[in-house]
PyMOL Python script that loads the backbone (N, CA, C, O; Angstrom):
from pymol import cmd

cmd.read_pdbstr("""\
ATOM      1  N   MET A   1     152.275 117.308  92.873  1.00  0.00           N
ATOM      2  CA  MET A   1     152.013 116.075  92.153  1.00  0.00           C
ATOM      3  C   MET A   1     151.290 116.396  90.843  1.00  0.00           C
ATOM      4  O   MET A   1     150.500 117.337  90.763  1.00  0.00           O
ATOM      5  N   LYS A   2     151.579 115.598  89.832  1.00  0.00           N
ATOM      6  CA  LYS A   2     150.986 115.767  88.520  1.00  0.00           C
ATOM      7  C   LYS A   2     149.813 114.813  88.349  1.00  0.00           C
ATOM      8  O   LYS A   2     149.922 113.632  88.678  1.00  0.00           O
ATOM      9  N   ARG A   3     148.686 115.317  87.834  1.00  0.00           N
ATOM     10  CA  ARG A   3     147.509 114.469  87.596  1.00  0.00           C
ATOM     11  C   ARG A   3     147.662 113.723  86.283  1.00  0.00           C
ATOM     12  O   ARG A   3     147.991 114.312  85.254  1.00  0.00           O
ATOM     13  N   VAL A   4     147.416 112.405  86.330  1.00  0.00           N
ATOM     14  CA  VAL A   4     147.529 111.588  85.128  1.00  0.00           C
ATOM     15  C   VAL A   4     146.252 110.817  84.808  1.00  0.00           C
ATOM     16  O   VAL A   4     145.921 110.666  83.631  1.00  0.00           O
ATOM     17  N   MET A   5     145.535 110.332  85.791  1.00  0.00           N
ATOM     18  CA  MET A   5     144.285 109.563  85.660  1.00  0.00           C
ATOM     19  C   MET A   5     144.390 108.482  84.588  1.00  0.00           C
ATOM     20  O   MET A   5     143.663 108.500  83.594  1.00  0.00           O
ATOM     21  N   ARG A   6     145.318 107.528  84.808  1.00  0.00           N
ATOM     22  CA  ARG A   6     145.513 106.383  83.906  1.00  0.00           C
ATOM     23  C   ARG A   6     144.971 105.124  84.556  1.00  0.00           C
ATOM     24  O   ARG A   6     145.180 104.895  85.748  1.00  0.00           O
ATOM     25  N   GLU A   7     144.276 104.308  83.776  1.00  0.00           N
ATOM     26  CA  GLU A   7     143.761 103.042  84.295  1.00  0.00           C
ATOM     27  C   GLU A   7     144.929 102.085  84.522  1.00  0.00           C
ATOM     28  O   GLU A   7     145.824 101.974  83.684  1.00  0.00           O
ATOM     29  N   ILE A   8     144.911 101.390  85.672  1.00  0.00           N
ATOM     30  CA  ILE A   8     145.984 100.470  86.033  1.00  0.00           C
ATOM     31  C   ILE A   8     145.398  99.143  86.496  1.00  0.00           C
ATOM     32  O   ILE A   8     144.222  99.060  86.851  1.00  0.00           O
ATOM     33  N   ASP A   9     146.235  98.102  86.488  1.00  0.00           N
ATOM     34  CA  ASP A   9     145.886  96.801  87.058  1.00  0.00           C
ATOM     35  C   ASP A   9     146.462  96.756  88.463  1.00  0.00           C
ATOM     36  O   ASP A   9     147.626  97.100  88.671  1.00  0.00           O
ATOM     37  N   VAL A  10     145.648  96.332  89.433  1.00  0.00           N
ATOM     38  CA  VAL A  10     146.072  96.332  90.839  1.00  0.00           C
ATOM     39  C   VAL A  10     145.844  94.961  91.449  1.00  0.00           C
ATOM     40  O   VAL A  10     144.837  94.304  91.185  1.00  0.00           O
ATOM     41  N   ILE A  11     146.799  94.541  92.272  1.00  0.00           N
ATOM     42  CA  ILE A  11     146.607  93.380  93.128  1.00  0.00           C
ATOM     43  C   ILE A  11     146.306  93.946  94.509  1.00  0.00           C
ATOM     44  O   ILE A  11     147.102  94.695  95.075  1.00  0.00           O
ATOM     45  N   ALA A  12     145.145  93.577  95.042  1.00  0.00           N
ATOM     46  CA  ALA A  12     144.706  94.128  96.328  1.00  0.00           C
ATOM     47  C   ALA A  12     144.210  93.007  97.226  1.00  0.00           C
ATOM     48  O   ALA A  12     143.844  91.923  96.771  1.00  0.00           O
ATOM     49  N   TRP A  13     144.213  93.306  98.505  1.00  0.00           N
ATOM     50  CA  TRP A  13     143.723  92.371  99.513  1.00  0.00           C
ATOM     51  C   TRP A  13     142.435  92.937 100.081  1.00  0.00           C
ATOM     52  O   TRP A  13     142.390  94.100 100.483  1.00  0.00           O
ATOM     53  N   PHE A  14     141.376  92.115 100.116  1.00  0.00           N
ATOM     54  CA  PHE A  14     140.086  92.500 100.681  1.00  0.00           C
ATOM     55  C   PHE A  14     139.856  91.651 101.931  1.00  0.00           C
ATOM     56  O   PHE A  14     139.959  90.425 101.872  1.00  0.00           O
ATOM     57  N   ASP A  15     139.547  92.291 103.059  1.00  0.00           N
ATOM     58  CA  ASP A  15     139.267  91.501 104.259  1.00  0.00           C
ATOM     59  C   ASP A  15     137.777  91.144 104.295  1.00  0.00           C
ATOM     60  O   ASP A  15     137.020  91.543 103.410  1.00  0.00           O
ATOM     61  N   ASN A  16     137.358  90.393 105.320  1.00  0.00           N
ATOM     62  CA  ASN A  16     135.977  89.923 105.376  1.00  0.00           C
ATOM     63  C   ASN A  16     134.977  91.030 105.686  1.00  0.00           C
ATOM     64  O   ASN A  16     133.770  90.802 105.603  1.00  0.00           O
ATOM     65  N   GLU A  17     135.451  92.231 106.045  1.00  0.00           N
ATOM     66  CA  GLU A  17     134.572  93.377 106.274  1.00  0.00           C
ATOM     67  C   GLU A  17     134.473  94.259 105.026  1.00  0.00           C
ATOM     68  O   GLU A  17     133.742  95.249 105.030  1.00  0.00           O
ATOM     69  N   GLY A  18     135.199  93.910 103.962  1.00  0.00           N
ATOM     70  CA  GLY A  18     135.148  94.672 102.721  1.00  0.00           C
ATOM     71  C   GLY A  18     136.191  95.763 102.605  1.00  0.00           C
ATOM     72  O   GLY A  18     136.166  96.535 101.647  1.00  0.00           O
ATOM     73  N   ASN A  19     137.111  95.848 103.558  1.00  0.00           N
ATOM     74  CA  ASN A  19     138.180  96.850 103.490  1.00  0.00           C
ATOM     75  C   ASN A  19     139.209  96.434 102.454  1.00  0.00           C
ATOM     76  O   ASN A  19     139.556  95.258 102.349  1.00  0.00           O
ATOM     77  N   ILE A  20     139.699  97.412 101.682  1.00  0.00           N
ATOM     78  CA  ILE A  20     140.627  97.149 100.590  1.00  0.00           C
ATOM     79  C   ILE A  20     142.023  97.633 100.969  1.00  0.00           C
ATOM     80  O   ILE A  20     142.188  98.727 101.509  1.00  0.00           O
ATOM     81  N   THR A  21     143.027  96.803 100.677  1.00  0.00           N
ATOM     82  CA  THR A  21     144.420  97.188 100.841  1.00  0.00           C
ATOM     83  C   THR A  21     145.149  96.875  99.537  1.00  0.00           C
ATOM     84  O   THR A  21     145.376  95.706  99.224  1.00  0.00           O
ATOM     85  N   PRO A  22     145.526  97.922  98.760  1.00  0.00           N
ATOM     86  CA  PRO A  22     146.268  97.653  97.531  1.00  0.00           C
ATOM     87  C   PRO A  22     147.692  97.212  97.854  1.00  0.00           C
ATOM     88  O   PRO A  22     148.329  97.778  98.742  1.00  0.00           O
ATOM     89  N   LEU A  23     148.196  96.204  97.138  1.00  0.00           N
ATOM     90  CA  LEU A  23     149.526  95.667  97.394  1.00  0.00           C
ATOM     91  C   LEU A  23     150.536  96.073  96.323  1.00  0.00           C
ATOM     92  O   LEU A  23     151.652  96.478  96.648  1.00  0.00           O
ATOM     93  N   LYS A  24     150.158  95.968  95.057  1.00  0.00           N
ATOM     94  CA  LYS A  24     151.026  96.425  93.973  1.00  0.00           C
ATOM     95  C   LYS A  24     150.181  96.671  92.738  1.00  0.00           C
ATOM     96  O   LYS A  24     149.048  96.202  92.634  1.00  0.00           O
ATOM     97  N   PHE A  25     150.759  97.419  91.800  1.00  0.00           N
ATOM     98  CA  PHE A  25     150.032  97.715  90.574  1.00  0.00           C
ATOM     99  C   PHE A  25     150.961  97.656  89.377  1.00  0.00           C
ATOM    100  O   PHE A  25     152.182  97.753  89.495  1.00  0.00           O
ATOM    101  N   LYS A  26     150.332  97.492  88.217  1.00  0.00           N
ATOM    102  CA  LYS A  26     151.075  97.424  86.968  1.00  0.00           C
ATOM    103  C   LYS A  26     150.666  98.630  86.124  1.00  0.00           C
ATOM    104  O   LYS A  26     149.492  98.836  85.817  1.00  0.00           O
ATOM    105  N   LEU A  27     151.667  99.410  85.764  1.00  0.00           N
ATOM    106  CA  LEU A  27     151.453 100.599  84.954  1.00  0.00           C
ATOM    107  C   LEU A  27     151.691 100.234  83.498  1.00  0.00           C
ATOM    108  O   LEU A  27     152.815  99.890  83.131  1.00  0.00           O
ATOM    109  N   PRO A  28     150.654 100.300  82.653  1.00  0.00           N
ATOM    110  CA  PRO A  28     150.845  99.932  81.251  1.00  0.00           C
ATOM    111  C   PRO A  28     151.863 100.856  80.576  1.00  0.00           C
ATOM    112  O   PRO A  28     151.918 102.054  80.855  1.00  0.00           O
ATOM    113  N   SER A  29     152.648 100.282  79.702  1.00  0.00           N
ATOM    114  CA  SER A  29     153.675 101.070  79.027  1.00  0.00           C
ATOM    115  C   SER A  29     153.121 101.668  77.746  1.00  0.00           C
ATOM    116  O   SER A  29     152.096 101.233  77.221  1.00  0.00           O
ATOM    117  N   GLU A  30     153.816 102.657  77.269  1.00  0.00           N
ATOM    118  CA  GLU A  30     153.470 103.255  75.993  1.00  0.00           C
ATOM    119  C   GLU A  30     154.439 102.706  74.957  1.00  0.00           C
ATOM    120  O   GLU A  30     155.650 102.703  75.180  1.00  0.00           O
ATOM    121  N   GLY A  31     153.928 102.252  73.851  1.00  0.00           N
ATOM    122  CA  GLY A  31     154.800 101.694  72.829  1.00  0.00           C
ATOM    123  C   GLY A  31     155.050 100.214  73.053  1.00  0.00           C
ATOM    124  O   GLY A  31     154.163  99.486  73.500  1.00  0.00           O
ATOM    125  N   GLU A  32     156.266  99.770  72.739  1.00  0.00           N
ATOM    126  CA  GLU A  32     156.600  98.353  72.806  1.00  0.00           C
ATOM    127  C   GLU A  32     157.259  97.931  74.117  1.00  0.00           C
ATOM    128  O   GLU A  32     157.506  96.742  74.318  1.00  0.00           O
ATOM    129  N   ALA A  33     157.546  98.856  74.994  1.00  0.00           N
ATOM    130  CA  ALA A  33     158.198  98.518  76.263  1.00  0.00           C
ATOM    131  C   ALA A  33     157.249  97.716  77.151  1.00  0.00           C
ATOM    132  O   ALA A  33     156.029  97.784  76.998  1.00  0.00           O
ATOM    133  N   GLU A  34     157.827  96.956  78.079  1.00  0.00           N
ATOM    134  CA  GLU A  34     157.023  96.166  79.016  1.00  0.00           C
ATOM    135  C   GLU A  34     156.366  97.062  80.059  1.00  0.00           C
ATOM    136  O   GLU A  34     156.844  98.159  80.349  1.00  0.00           O
ATOM    137  N   ALA A  35     155.257  96.570  80.617  1.00  0.00           N
ATOM    138  CA  ALA A  35     154.578  97.290  81.684  1.00  0.00           C
ATOM    139  C   ALA A  35     155.462  97.299  82.930  1.00  0.00           C
ATOM    140  O   ALA A  35     156.247  96.377  83.155  1.00  0.00           O
ATOM    141  N   ILE A  36     155.324  98.346  83.730  1.00  0.00           N
ATOM    142  CA  ILE A  36     156.122  98.498  84.939  1.00  0.00           C
ATOM    143  C   ILE A  36     155.294  98.033  86.129  1.00  0.00           C
ATOM    144  O   ILE A  36     154.154  98.467  86.295  1.00  0.00           O
ATOM    145  N   SER A  37     155.853  97.156  86.960  1.00  0.00           N
ATOM    146  CA  SER A  37     155.188  96.671  88.159  1.00  0.00           C
ATOM    147  C   SER A  37     155.769  97.392  89.373  1.00  0.00           C
ATOM    148  O   SER A  37     156.986  97.422  89.561  1.00  0.00           O
ATOM    149  N   ILE A  38     154.888  97.977  90.202  1.00  0.00           N
ATOM    150  CA  ILE A  38     155.323  98.761  91.358  1.00  0.00           C
ATOM    151  C   ILE A  38     154.674  98.213  92.614  1.00  0.00           C
ATOM    152  O   ILE A  38     153.449  98.118  92.699  1.00  0.00           O
ATOM    153  N   LYS A  39     155.502  97.850  93.599  1.00  0.00           N
ATOM    154  CA  LYS A  39     155.016  97.365  94.890  1.00  0.00           C
ATOM    155  C   LYS A  39     154.714  98.570  95.771  1.00  0.00           C
ATOM    156  O   LYS A  39     155.530  99.485  95.874  1.00  0.00           O
ATOM    157  N   ILE A  40     153.552  98.574  96.402  1.00  0.00           N
ATOM    158  CA  ILE A  40     153.153  99.667  97.285  1.00  0.00           C
ATOM    159  C   ILE A  40     153.745  99.397  98.660  1.00  0.00           C
ATOM    160  O   ILE A  40     153.344  98.450  99.337  1.00  0.00           O
ATOM    161  N   ASP A  41     154.699 100.225  99.074  1.00  0.00           N
ATOM    162  CA  ASP A  41     155.358 100.033 100.359  1.00  0.00           C
ATOM    163  C   ASP A  41     154.473 100.435 101.531  1.00  0.00           C
ATOM    164  O   ASP A  41     154.464  99.766 102.565  1.00  0.00           O
ATOM    165  N   GLN A  42     153.724 101.535 101.373  1.00  0.00           N
ATOM    166  CA  GLN A  42     152.910 102.015 102.486  1.00  0.00           C
ATOM    167  C   GLN A  42     151.706 102.790 101.972  1.00  0.00           C
ATOM    168  O   GLN A  42     151.827 103.618 101.068  1.00  0.00           O
ATOM    169  N   VAL A  43     150.537 102.515 102.558  1.00  0.00           N
ATOM    170  CA  VAL A  43     149.347 103.331 102.324  1.00  0.00           C
ATOM    171  C   VAL A  43     149.305 104.331 103.472  1.00  0.00           C
ATOM    172  O   VAL A  43     149.118 103.954 104.629  1.00  0.00           O
ATOM    173  N   ILE A  44     149.479 105.603 103.143  1.00  0.00           N
ATOM    174  CA  ILE A  44     149.549 106.652 104.166  1.00  0.00           C
ATOM    175  C   ILE A  44     148.167 106.943 104.741  1.00  0.00           C
ATOM    176  O   ILE A  44     147.991 106.976 105.959  1.00  0.00           O
ATOM    177  N   HIS A  45     147.192 107.152 103.865  1.00  0.00           N
ATOM    178  CA  HIS A  45     145.809 107.273 104.334  1.00  0.00           C
ATOM    179  C   HIS A  45     144.842 106.959 103.211  1.00  0.00           C
ATOM    180  O   HIS A  45     145.204 106.953 102.035  1.00  0.00           O
ATOM    181  N   LYS A  46     143.594 106.698 103.602  1.00  0.00           N
ATOM    182  CA  LYS A  46     142.543 106.306 102.677  1.00  0.00           C
ATOM    183  C   LYS A  46     141.332 107.185 102.938  1.00  0.00           C
ATOM    184  O   LYS A  46     140.945 107.384 104.089  1.00  0.00           O
ATOM    185  N   THR A  47     140.721 107.719 101.866  1.00  0.00           N
ATOM    186  CA  THR A  47     139.526 108.548 101.998  1.00  0.00           C
ATOM    187  C   THR A  47     138.507 108.140 100.938  1.00  0.00           C
ATOM    188  O   THR A  47     138.845 107.510  99.935  1.00  0.00           O
ATOM    189  N   MET A  48     137.256 108.512 101.184  1.00  0.00           N
ATOM    190  CA  MET A  48     136.176 108.306 100.215  1.00  0.00           C
ATOM    191  C   MET A  48     135.813 109.668  99.653  1.00  0.00           C
ATOM    192  O   MET A  48     135.796 110.663 100.377  1.00  0.00           O
ATOM    193  N   GLU A  49     135.521 109.711  98.348  1.00  0.00           N
ATOM    194  CA  GLU A  49     135.084 110.969  97.750  1.00  0.00           C
ATOM    195  C   GLU A  49     134.133 110.683  96.602  1.00  0.00           C
ATOM    196  O   GLU A  49     134.097 109.576  96.065  1.00  0.00           O
ATOM    197  N   ARG A  50     133.363 111.698  96.237  1.00  0.00           N
ATOM    198  CA  ARG A  50     132.502 111.627  95.062  1.00  0.00           C
ATOM    199  C   ARG A  50     133.202 112.424  93.973  1.00  0.00           C
ATOM    200  O   ARG A  50     133.490 113.607  94.155  1.00  0.00           O
ATOM    201  N   PHE A  51     133.479 111.783  92.841  1.00  0.00           N
ATOM    202  CA  PHE A  51     134.197 112.407  91.735  1.00  0.00           C
ATOM    203  C   PHE A  51     133.353 112.248  90.481  1.00  0.00           C
ATOM    204  O   PHE A  51     133.150 111.129  90.011  1.00  0.00           O
ATOM    205  N   THR A  52     132.863 113.342  89.939  1.00  0.00           N
ATOM    206  CA  THR A  52     131.952 113.360  88.780  1.00  0.00           C
ATOM    207  C   THR A  52     130.770 112.401  88.969  1.00  0.00           C
ATOM    208  O   THR A  52     130.391 111.676  88.049  1.00  0.00           O
ATOM    209  N   GLY A  53     130.200 112.410  90.170  1.00  0.00           N
ATOM    210  CA  GLY A  53     129.038 111.582  90.464  1.00  0.00           C
ATOM    211  C   GLY A  53     129.340 110.131  90.778  1.00  0.00           C
ATOM    212  O   GLY A  53     128.416 109.332  90.927  1.00  0.00           O
ATOM    213  N   LYS A  54     130.615 109.767  90.883  1.00  0.00           N
ATOM    214  CA  LYS A  54     131.008 108.384  91.150  1.00  0.00           C
ATOM    215  C   LYS A  54     131.692 108.302  92.512  1.00  0.00           C
ATOM    216  O   LYS A  54     132.440 109.200  92.896  1.00  0.00           O
ATOM    217  N   THR A  55     131.429 107.220  93.235  1.00  0.00           N
ATOM    218  CA  THR A  55     132.082 106.998  94.514  1.00  0.00           C
ATOM    219  C   THR A  55     133.473 106.434  94.266  1.00  0.00           C
ATOM    220  O   THR A  55     133.632 105.412  93.599  1.00  0.00           O
ATOM    221  N   MET A  56     134.484 107.114  94.814  1.00  0.00           N
ATOM    222  CA  MET A  56     135.881 106.702  94.645  1.00  0.00           C
ATOM    223  C   MET A  56     136.523 106.545  96.020  1.00  0.00           C
ATOM    224  O   MET A  56     136.265 107.337  96.926  1.00  0.00           O
ATOM    225  N   ILE A  57     137.363 105.516  96.169  1.00  0.00           N
ATOM    226  CA  ILE A  57     138.199 105.371  97.353  1.00  0.00           C
ATOM    227  C   ILE A  57     139.594 105.815  96.933  1.00  0.00           C
ATOM    228  O   ILE A  57     140.173 105.269  95.994  1.00  0.00           O
ATOM    229  N   VAL A  58     140.127 106.810  97.636  1.00  0.00           N
ATOM    230  CA  VAL A  58     141.422 107.394  97.285  1.00  0.00           C
ATOM    231  C   VAL A  58     142.470 106.898  98.275  1.00  0.00           C
ATOM    232  O   VAL A  58     142.299 107.017  99.488  1.00  0.00           O
ATOM    233  N   PHE A  59     143.550 106.344  97.746  1.00  0.00           N
ATOM    234  CA  PHE A  59     144.656 105.849  98.561  1.00  0.00           C
ATOM    235  C   PHE A  59     145.880 106.736  98.317  1.00  0.00           C
ATOM    236  O   PHE A  59     146.360 106.845  97.188  1.00  0.00           O
ATOM    237  N   GLU A  60     146.373 107.360  99.368  1.00  0.00           N
ATOM    238  CA  GLU A  60     147.628 108.107  99.308  1.00  0.00           C
ATOM    239  C   GLU A  60     148.720 107.115  99.686  1.00  0.00           C
ATOM    240  O   GLU A  60     148.737 106.608 100.807  1.00  0.00           O
ATOM    241  N   CYS A  61     149.634 106.835  98.754  1.00  0.00           N
ATOM    242  CA  CYS A  61     150.635 105.784  98.943  1.00  0.00           C
ATOM    243  C   CYS A  61     152.043 106.320  98.755  1.00  0.00           C
ATOM    244  O   CYS A  61     152.248 107.421  98.245  1.00  0.00           O
ATOM    245  N   GLN A  62     153.007 105.515  99.179  1.00  0.00           N
ATOM    246  CA  GLN A  62     154.400 105.837  98.899  1.00  0.00           C
ATOM    247  C   GLN A  62     155.186 104.560  98.641  1.00  0.00           C
ATOM    248  O   GLN A  62     154.877 103.491  99.167  1.00  0.00           O
ATOM    249  N   THR A  63     156.220 104.711  97.807  1.00  0.00           N
ATOM    250  CA  THR A  63     157.062 103.600  97.388  1.00  0.00           C
ATOM    251  C   THR A  63     158.476 104.108  97.202  1.00  0.00           C
ATOM    252  O   THR A  63     158.685 105.247  96.783  1.00  0.00           O
ATOM    253  N   MET A  64     159.443 103.266  97.513  1.00  0.00           N
ATOM    254  CA  MET A  64     160.848 103.587  97.263  1.00  0.00           C
ATOM    255  C   MET A  64     161.162 103.136  95.834  1.00  0.00           C
ATOM    256  O   MET A  64     161.152 101.942  95.536  1.00  0.00           O
ATOM    257  N   ILE A  65     161.440 104.099  94.959  1.00  0.00           N
ATOM    258  CA  ILE A  65     161.757 103.817  93.556  1.00  0.00           C
ATOM    259  C   ILE A  65     163.118 104.423  93.251  1.00  0.00           C
ATOM    260  O   ILE A  65     163.312 105.633  93.366  1.00  0.00           O
ATOM    261  N   GLU A  66     164.058 103.567  92.860  1.00  0.00           N
ATOM    262  CA  GLU A  66     165.425 103.983  92.535  1.00  0.00           C
ATOM    263  C   GLU A  66     166.027 104.869  93.640  1.00  0.00           C
ATOM    264  O   GLU A  66     166.544 105.954  93.373  1.00  0.00           O
ATOM    265  N   GLU A  67     165.946 104.382  94.874  1.00  0.00           N
ATOM    266  CA  GLU A  67     166.497 105.044  96.052  1.00  0.00           C
ATOM    267  C   GLU A  67     165.894 106.415  96.321  1.00  0.00           C
ATOM    268  O   GLU A  67     166.528 107.267  96.944  1.00  0.00           O
ATOM    269  N   SER A  68     164.679 106.626  95.856  1.00  0.00           N
ATOM    270  CA  SER A  68     163.960 107.871  96.090  1.00  0.00           C
ATOM    271  C   SER A  68     162.545 107.529  96.559  1.00  0.00           C
ATOM    272  O   SER A  68     161.883 106.677  95.967  1.00  0.00           O
ATOM    273  N   LEU A  69     162.084 108.189  97.616  1.00  0.00           N
ATOM    274  CA  LEU A  69     160.744 107.949  98.146  1.00  0.00           C
ATOM    275  C   LEU A  69     159.747 108.725  97.307  1.00  0.00           C
ATOM    276  O   LEU A  69     159.812 109.953  97.237  1.00  0.00           O
ATOM    277  N   ARG A  70     158.821 108.016  96.666  1.00  0.00           N
ATOM    278  CA  ARG A  70     157.835 108.638  95.777  1.00  0.00           C
ATOM    279  C   ARG A  70     156.444 108.494  96.369  1.00  0.00           C
ATOM    280  O   ARG A  70     156.057 107.412  96.810  1.00  0.00           O
ATOM    281  N   ARG A  71     155.687 109.601  96.379  1.00  0.00           N
ATOM    282  CA  ARG A  71     154.295 109.593  96.836  1.00  0.00           C
ATOM    283  C   ARG A  71     153.394 109.698  95.624  1.00  0.00           C
ATOM    284  O   ARG A  71     153.730 110.353  94.637  1.00  0.00           O
ATOM    285  N   TYR A  72     152.245 109.045  95.706  1.00  0.00           N
ATOM    286  CA  TYR A  72     151.284 109.054  94.612  1.00  0.00           C
ATOM    287  C   TYR A  72     149.902 108.713  95.145  1.00  0.00           C
ATOM    288  O   TYR A  72     149.763 108.245  96.275  1.00  0.00           O
ATOM    289  N   GLN A  73     148.885 108.946  94.331  1.00  0.00           N
ATOM    290  CA  GLN A  73     147.520 108.602  94.690  1.00  0.00           C
ATOM    291  C   GLN A  73     146.971 107.621  93.672  1.00  0.00           C
ATOM    292  O   GLN A  73     147.145 107.787  92.465  1.00  0.00           O
ATOM    293  N   ILE A  74     146.300 106.590  94.184  1.00  0.00           N
ATOM    294  CA  ILE A  74     145.548 105.700  93.314  1.00  0.00           C
ATOM    295  C   ILE A  74     144.093 105.743  93.769  1.00  0.00           C
ATOM    296  O   ILE A  74     143.803 105.919  94.952  1.00  0.00           O
ATOM    297  N   LYS A  75     143.180 105.578  92.803  1.00  0.00           N
ATOM    298  CA  LYS A  75     141.750 105.636  93.104  1.00  0.00           C
ATOM    299  C   LYS A  75     141.081 104.347  92.655  1.00  0.00           C
ATOM    300  O   LYS A  75     141.441 103.755  91.637  1.00  0.00           O
ATOM    301  N   TYR A  76     140.106 103.932  93.435  1.00  0.00           N
ATOM    302  CA  TYR A  76     139.299 102.758  93.119  1.00  0.00           C
ATOM    303  C   TYR A  76     137.868 103.226  92.901  1.00  0.00           C
ATOM    304  O   TYR A  76     137.246 103.772  93.812  1.00  0.00           O
ATOM    305  N   GLU A  77     137.342 103.016  91.697  1.00  0.00           N
ATOM    306  CA  GLU A  77     135.963 103.378  91.396  1.00  0.00           C
ATOM    307  C   GLU A  77     135.068 102.218  91.816  1.00  0.00           C
ATOM    308  O   GLU A  77     135.130 101.137  91.230  1.00  0.00           O
ATOM    309  N   VAL A  78     134.243 102.440  92.823  1.00  0.00           N
ATOM    310  CA  VAL A  78     133.469 101.377  93.457  1.00  0.00           C
ATOM    311  C   VAL A  78     132.450 100.764  92.501  1.00  0.00           C
ATOM    312  O   VAL A  78     132.356  99.539  92.424  1.00  0.00           O
ATOM    313  N   GLU A  79     131.687 101.569  91.772  1.00  0.00           N
ATOM    314  CA  GLU A  79     130.622 101.044  90.914  1.00  0.00           C
ATOM    315  C   GLU A  79     131.159 100.174  89.770  1.00  0.00           C
ATOM    316  O   GLU A  79     130.594  99.118  89.485  1.00  0.00           O
ATOM    317  N   LYS A  80     132.229 100.600  89.122  1.00  0.00           N
ATOM    318  CA  LYS A  80     132.772  99.854  87.980  1.00  0.00           C
ATOM    319  C   LYS A  80     133.928  98.947  88.357  1.00  0.00           C
ATOM    320  O   LYS A  80     134.425  98.198  87.516  1.00  0.00           O
ATOM    321  N   GLN A  81     134.363  99.000  89.603  1.00  0.00           N
ATOM    322  CA  GLN A  81     135.468  98.187  90.116  1.00  0.00           C
ATOM    323  C   GLN A  81     136.728  98.353  89.261  1.00  0.00           C
ATOM    324  O   GLN A  81     137.335  97.370  88.834  1.00  0.00           O
ATOM    325  N   LYS A  82     137.109  99.608  89.020  1.00  0.00           N
ATOM    326  CA  LYS A  82     138.307  99.929  88.239  1.00  0.00           C
ATOM    327  C   LYS A  82     139.266 100.749  89.084  1.00  0.00           C
ATOM    328  O   LYS A  82     138.858 101.503  89.968  1.00  0.00           O
ATOM    329  N   TRP A  83     140.556 100.583  88.791  1.00  0.00           N
ATOM    330  CA  TRP A  83     141.623 101.297  89.488  1.00  0.00           C
ATOM    331  C   TRP A  83     142.262 102.318  88.549  1.00  0.00           C
ATOM    332  O   TRP A  83     142.384 102.087  87.346  1.00  0.00           O
ATOM    333  N   PHE A  84     142.669 103.460  89.127  1.00  0.00           N
ATOM    334  CA  PHE A  84     143.312 104.510  88.370  1.00  0.00           C
ATOM    335  C   PHE A  84     144.502 105.056  89.135  1.00  0.00           C
ATOM    336  O   PHE A  84     144.437 105.231  90.351  1.00  0.00           O
ATOM    337  N   LEU A  85     145.586 105.325  88.425  1.00  0.00           N
ATOM    338  CA  LEU A  85     146.682 106.099  88.984  1.00  0.00           C
ATOM    339  C   LEU A  85     146.286 107.541  88.768  1.00  0.00           C
ATOM    340  O   LEU A  85     146.167 107.985  87.627  1.00  0.00           O
ATOM    341  N   TYR A  86     146.079 108.285  89.849  1.00  0.00           N
ATOM    342  CA  TYR A  86     145.537 109.633  89.744  1.00  0.00           C
ATOM    343  C   TYR A  86     146.608 110.702  89.745  1.00  0.00           C
ATOM    344  O   TYR A  86     146.629 111.565  88.867  1.00  0.00           O
ATOM    345  N   LYS A  87     147.502 110.653  90.727  1.00  0.00           N
ATOM    346  CA  LYS A  87     148.570 111.665  90.830  1.00  0.00           C
ATOM    347  C   LYS A  87     149.912 110.996  91.089  1.00  0.00           C
ATOM    348  O   LYS A  87     150.009 110.029  91.845  1.00  0.00           O
ATOM    349  N   ILE A  88     150.947 111.533  90.442  1.00  0.00           N
ATOM    350  CA  ILE A  88     152.318 111.095  90.723  1.00  0.00           C
ATOM    351  C   ILE A  88     153.198 112.306  90.872  1.00  0.00           C
ATOM    352  O   ILE A  88     154.398 112.171  91.112  1.00  0.00           O
TER     353      ILE A  88
END
""", "prot")
cmd.dss("prot")
cmd.show_as("cartoon", "prot")
cmd.util.cbc("prot")
cmd.orient("prot")
């Protein structure tokens, strides 16, 4: 997987215990093209890590894109409440 660390917009579901489930995200485009919206088909696993002194929740996900199963990682920075596409 290639590291990209790009900020993304995410639609996520939070339960009453504070658990997060990302549902889909929007990848900003470069140039004049429209942003790409990607539905998250499955969250394979979720881990917590400290990255450069920040608490991050890492989601290993997969999605069927153009008849190909693609795996990627998205990260949620807890303190700033920001989402990042980390690896594709």
